[in-house]
N, C-alpha and C positions, 0 to 999 in steps of 0.2 A: 389648408396645409395638409400634406400627407401625414398620416398617423405614424408614430414611432414604431419601428420594427419590434415585434414582441420578442422577448428574450427566448433563446432556445437552450435546450438541455441535451447533453450528449449521454447516451447510454454506453457505458464502458465496462468491458470485462477484463478483470485482472486475473492472470493465471500464473501461479508460482511454478517454476520449472524444477525438475529433478526430484520431486516428492510424489510418491505414490501411496495411496490413491490421491487424486488431484486435489489441491487446495485452490479454490477460486472464489472471486467476489464479483458481483455485478453492481455497479453504482451509477447513479444519475448525477451528473456534474455540470454546472453552468459552463457554457462554451466560452465565457469571458475569463475563466480561470487560466492563470499562467501554469507552466509546468511546475513551478515551485509550489503553487497551491495544490496542484494535483498530487505532488509529493505528500502534502499534508493529509490529503484524502486517503492515499495509499497507506500511510502510517496508521491512520485511524481504522481503516478497513481490516488491516492485519493485526491490529492491537500491538504494534510495535512502539518503541519508546523514543524514536528519533535521536538515538545516542551516536549514530555513526554517519559517515559520508554517504551520499547517494549520487546517482548519475542516470540520466536518460541518454539513450543512443537512438538517433533518428537519422537514417541514411548514413552519410559519412561524417555527421557531426555529433559531438557529445556535449551535453548540457549538465551543468552542476550549479551548486549554490554559490554563485559568484556575483559581485557587484558589476563586473564587466567581463571582458575576455581575459583569459589567462592560459598558462601552460601547466600541464600536470608534471609529475616527477620525471617523466621520460621526455619532456619537451613537446608533447602533443597538445594541439590547441583545444581548449575548452571554452564553451560559451555559457553565458548566464541563463539559467532556467527561469529567471524572473522576467525576461524580455520576450518570451515566446508564449503566445496564448493558444489555447486549444482550437479556437475558431480559425486561427491562421493555418493550423495543420489541416483542418477540414478543407479550407479553401485551396490548399495545395494537393488535395487528394490523398493525404497520408491517413491511413486508417489502422496502422499497426506499427508499434515500436517497442523498444525494450527499456526496462528499468532495472537498475542494480542498486543494492543496498548492503552496507557493511561488507567491505572488501576483505575482511577476515573470514567471516562465515560465508560470504559470497552468495547472497540471495539474489536470484535473477528471476525476472517476471516478464511475461508478455502483456502488453497493454493494447487492447483491441477496441477501437471506436466502432461500435456495432451499428448505431443509427442516431439520428437527430429527432428529438421530439419537442413539441411546444411545452413551455413551462405551464404548470397548472396553478391557478389562483389559490392562494392560501397554503401552498405546499412549500416547505423549506428544503432547500438544496445546499449541499450535496446530501444524497440519501442512499441507503443500502436497499437493493431490491432483490438480491439473491446471493447464493454462495453455498459453499460446502466445506466442512471440516475446519478444525482449529488451525490457525497459523502457527508456525514454529515460534517458540519464545526467543527473546533476544539471547545471543551469546551461547547458543546450545551446540555450536560446532558445525553449522551448515546442514545441508540436506542429510548427509550420512549421520551426523550427530543427532539430528532430530529423530531419525528413524530408530537409532540406538536408544534414545531417551524414551520413546514410546514403548519399545520392547522391554526395557528395564523396569519401567513403572508397572507394566501389565503382568510381569512375571516375578513372583516372590522368590523363585529359585535362581533368578538372574544374578550373576556375581556383582552387578552394580546396582541392584534394586535398592538396598538400604541407602546408598550414597545419593541416588537420584531422588528418592523420597525425601531425604533430608534437604536436598537442594530445592526441589520443586514443591514438595508437600504431598502427603498421602491423599490421593483422590483429587488433586488440584489441577490435573490436566486430562481432559477427556478429548481425544483426537477427533471424535465425531461431532463435538459441540462447537459450532462456529462462534458462540457467544454473541448473538446478534444484539442483545440489550447493551452489552458493553461497547460494541461497535457504535450503536446509536449514541451512547454517551460521548464517545470520542468524536463522532461527527458533529455533535452539538457544539463542541469546542471549536471545530473548524468553521462552522457556520457563524459563530460569534467572533471569529477573527483571532481567537486565542491560539497560541502555539505553546509547545513545551510538553513534557512527558506526563503521562498518567501512571498509575501503578496498577498491578493486577488485582490489588485489594480494594481499588476504588469502587464505590457502589455502582451498580449497574443503572440505577435510575434514581 
C-alpha cells in the first residue's frame, strides 16, 4: 500500500495595513486548517481578544463565521469560513488574500502564503517563527487611534498622557515588543482546540 501523504505546513506572513512602522507576523500553520481556524491563529498572533466580527476576502468572495451561506446587512453574499481549507486555496493557486477584524476600528491585514514545508516530527503547530512590533490593543480607535495611543503614552507632556496611562497602564505598552511569549501562550490554546479570549494580564508561560 502507498504510504499516507505526510502532512504539510504553510508558512504564512500576516501584515497589518495602515500602521507604520509595519506590524507583521510569520507563522507556520497546518494546511488542513480552515479559514476559521486561521482566524484563531491570527487572533493569537496579534494578541487580540476575538471580541468582534471578522471576514476574509478572497477574489470576489467574502468568508465569515457562519454555519452556511448568508447575506450581510447590505444584501451581499457571505460564505462560511468553516468550509474552506488552506490546502484548497493552495490547490487553486491562491497565495494572497485579505483579512478584516472589528469593523469599528477596521483592522485590515494582508495574508500571504509564502511557501509549503514538510511538518517536522515532534513540532507542534501552529507556531510563530517571526514578526515585528506590538499589535494594536483592542478598541483603541483603529490605525490612527493606535498611533495616537503610542504618542500619548510616550510623551508626559501630551494632553492625553494621563488618560492613556490610566486606561492602559504606565509602561504597559511597548510598541517595539512583539510579546512573543504571550503569543506562544495564545497559540498553545489554538493547538489544544480551545477558543475564547485571554487577558493581557495572563501569564506569558
